[in-house]
N, CA, C and O of each residue as an XYZ file, in Angstrom:
244
protein
N      90.113    103.346    110.674
C      91.055    103.684    111.868
C      92.226    103.233    111.449
O      92.530    102.071    111.716
N      92.942    103.903    110.854
C      94.083    103.651    111.114
C      94.686    103.303    112.173
O      94.067    103.692    113.163
N      95.976    102.531    112.511
C      96.667    102.189    113.903
C      97.219    103.446    114.166
O      97.025    103.650    115.364
N      97.928    104.589    113.566
C      98.244    105.783    113.935
C      97.346    106.451    114.105
O      97.626    107.016    113.048
N      96.605    106.896    114.384
C      95.333    107.350    114.791
C      95.349    107.540    115.671
O      95.222    108.712    116.025
N      95.539    106.364    116.745
C      95.803    106.307    117.906
C      96.817    107.185    118.658
O      96.519    108.042    119.490
N      97.963    106.881    118.285
C      98.634    108.103    118.338
C      98.542    109.731    118.138
O      98.880    110.678    118.848
N      98.188    109.667    117.391
C      97.018    110.960    116.758
C      96.639    111.420    117.805
O      97.239    112.274    118.457
N      95.354    110.786    118.151
C      94.781    111.036    118.998
C      95.113    111.636    120.485
O      94.758    112.643    121.097
N      95.943    110.558    120.756
C      96.644    110.391    122.453
C      97.075    112.116    122.118
O      96.590    113.081    122.707
N      97.889    112.154    121.252
C      98.859    113.626    120.830
C      98.127    114.849    121.306
O      98.426    115.774    122.061
N      96.767    114.443    120.405
C      95.970    115.968    120.462
C      95.273    116.108    121.965
O      95.034    117.194    122.494
N      94.964    114.681    122.614
C      94.291    115.025    123.953
C      95.369    115.234    124.999
O      94.983    115.748    126.049
N      96.593    114.938    124.900
C      97.554    115.439    125.864
C      98.311    116.701    125.597
O      98.899    117.276    126.513
N      98.313    117.112    124.464
C      98.565    118.523    124.295
C      98.221    119.395    123.334
O      98.969    120.225    122.819
N      96.703    119.143    123.013
C      96.292    119.756    122.013
C      96.071    121.292    122.566
O      96.111    122.110    121.647
N      95.883    121.766    123.656
C      95.695    123.059    123.758
C      97.011    123.625    124.121
O      96.924    124.661    124.781
N      98.287    123.188    123.845
C      99.408    124.092    123.678
C      99.624    124.587    121.879
O      99.185    124.161    120.810
N     100.774    125.977    122.405
C     101.046    126.080    120.925
C     102.227    125.953    121.249
O     102.910    125.958    122.274
N     102.420    125.760    119.444
C     104.386    125.371    119.440
C     104.986    126.118    117.927
O     104.447    126.353    116.846
N     105.985    126.280    118.323
C     106.544    126.761    116.633
C     106.746    125.389    115.742
O     106.336    124.239    115.896
N     107.663    126.105    114.618
C     108.284    125.072    113.552
C     109.001    124.361    113.975
O     109.131    123.139    114.055
N     109.825    125.782    114.456
C     111.490    125.505    115.257
C     111.597    124.658    116.533
O     112.741    124.325    116.842
N     110.836    124.354    117.130
C     110.748    123.347    118.330
C     110.197    122.181    117.573
O     110.689    121.082    117.830
N     109.202    122.263    116.632
C     108.665    120.317    116.239
C     109.490    120.349    115.333
O     108.907    119.510    114.647
N     110.434    120.626    114.686
C     111.844    120.222    113.837
C     112.786    120.073    114.782
O     113.447    119.036    114.722
N     113.017    120.839    115.640
C     114.208    120.056    116.639
C     113.754    118.525    117.552
O     114.475    117.630    117.991
N     112.231    118.711    117.593
C     111.643    116.966    118.404
C     111.627    116.290    117.427
O     111.578    115.092    117.706
N     111.659    116.661    115.644
C     111.787    115.298    114.826
C     113.543    115.249    114.775
O     114.086    114.157    114.604
N     114.220    116.275    114.906
C     115.532    115.717    115.018
C     116.017    114.550    116.047
O     116.811    113.611    116.095
N     114.968    115.249    116.892
C     115.784    114.140    118.517
C     115.163    112.948    118.037
O     115.997    112.158    117.594
N     114.132    112.600    117.981
C     112.995    111.814    117.342
C     114.088    110.681    116.553
O     114.294    109.595    117.095
N     114.704    111.005    115.341
C     115.385    110.855    114.444
C     116.080    109.929    114.722
O     116.129    108.743    114.395
N     117.282    111.364    116.143
C     118.586    110.240    115.895
C     118.223    109.101    116.823
O     118.799    108.013    116.807
N     116.996    109.501    117.821
C     117.128    108.226    118.858
C     116.285    106.841    117.843
O     116.437    105.705    118.292
N     115.537    106.983    116.678
C     115.201    106.025    116.035
C     115.588    106.387    114.612
O     114.935    106.882    113.694
N     116.482    106.106    114.680
C     116.919    106.139    112.921
C     116.465    105.640    111.908
O     116.439    106.316    110.879
N     115.906    104.106    111.924
C     114.723    103.629    111.019
C     113.675    104.719    110.795
O     113.671    105.100    109.624
N     113.200    105.046    111.216
C     111.947    106.089    110.947
C     112.523    107.328    110.393
O     111.770    108.288    110.558
N     114.001    107.695    109.581
C     114.286    108.930    109.059
C     113.762    109.343    107.939
O     113.560    110.526    107.666
N     113.373    107.861    106.831
C     112.322    108.012    105.821
C     111.166    108.737    106.313
O     111.198    109.920    105.972
N     110.021    108.366    107.096
C     109.047    108.539    107.166
C     109.317    109.818    107.895
O     108.659    110.600    107.209
N     109.836    110.499    108.797
C     109.740    111.384    109.276
C     110.268    112.644    108.120
O     109.842    113.799    108.123
N     111.040    112.218    107.401
C     111.682    113.527    106.233
C     110.688    113.445    105.277
O     110.717    114.398    104.497
N     109.504    112.340    104.994
C     107.907    112.676    104.548
C     106.963    113.406    105.082
O     106.092    114.158    104.645
N     107.286    113.061    106.060
C     106.308    113.932    107.200
C     106.590    115.502    106.885
O     105.745    116.247    106.390
N     107.989    115.912    107.269
C     108.652    117.113    107.347
C     108.218    118.208    105.663
O     107.696    119.312    105.503
N     108.643    117.406    104.940
C     108.450    117.824    103.595
C     107.144    118.105    103.202
O     106.809    119.210    102.776
N     106.078    116.762    103.377
C     104.710    117.093    103.147
C     104.265    118.823    104.036
O     103.729    119.826    103.565
N     104.749    118.547    105.360
C     104.155    119.825    106.211
C     104.580    121.011    105.408
O     103.763    121.904    105.182
N     105.805    121.079    104.963
C     106.392    122.261    104.481
C     105.721    122.674    103.078
O     105.633    123.782    102.547
N     105.285    121.426    102.665
C     104.475    122.043    100.999
C     103.219    122.153    101.225
O     102.674    121.900    100.151
N     102.345    122.414    102.098
C     100.884    122.239    102.117
C     100.756    123.303    101.568
O     100.042    122.953    100.628
N     100.964    124.736    101.394
C     100.285    125.707    100.976
C     101.340    126.022     98.991
O     101.676    127.029     98.368
N     101.444    124.755     98.784
C     101.932    124.687     97.449
C     100.793    124.893     96.187
O     100.799    125.579     95.165
N     100.111    124.231     96.608
C      98.779    123.935     95.625
C      98.406    125.058     95.360
O      98.411    125.484     94.205
N      97.840    126.051     96.832
C      97.148    127.330     96.334
C      98.186    128.504     95.834
O      97.832    129.526     95.247
N      99.439    128.184     96.156
C     100.397    129.384     95.098
C     100.216    128.917     94.009
O     100.053    129.730     93.099
N     100.181    127.692     93.735
C      99.892    127.409     92.263
C      99.012    127.975     91.445
O      99.253    128.263     90.273
N      97.600    128.223     92.218
C      96.571    128.675     91.647
C      96.102    130.270     91.282
O      95.033    130.723     90.872
N      97.223    130.821     91.576
C      97.542    132.330     91.971
C      98.035    132.886     90.556
O      98.385    134.061     90.443
């Protein structure tokens, strides 16, 4: 188990039943980076990864 799994598990436990939009998520990520600029690169990488999840499926068609 990675250390980050604890945070992911807490997120799932506390908010797993909620539904959110990607617009809401993007705003939360912007706020997080504004408050924690040292995390700009990891947040950018996560956002890019999430945005491109379906790219492999599109290439197969």
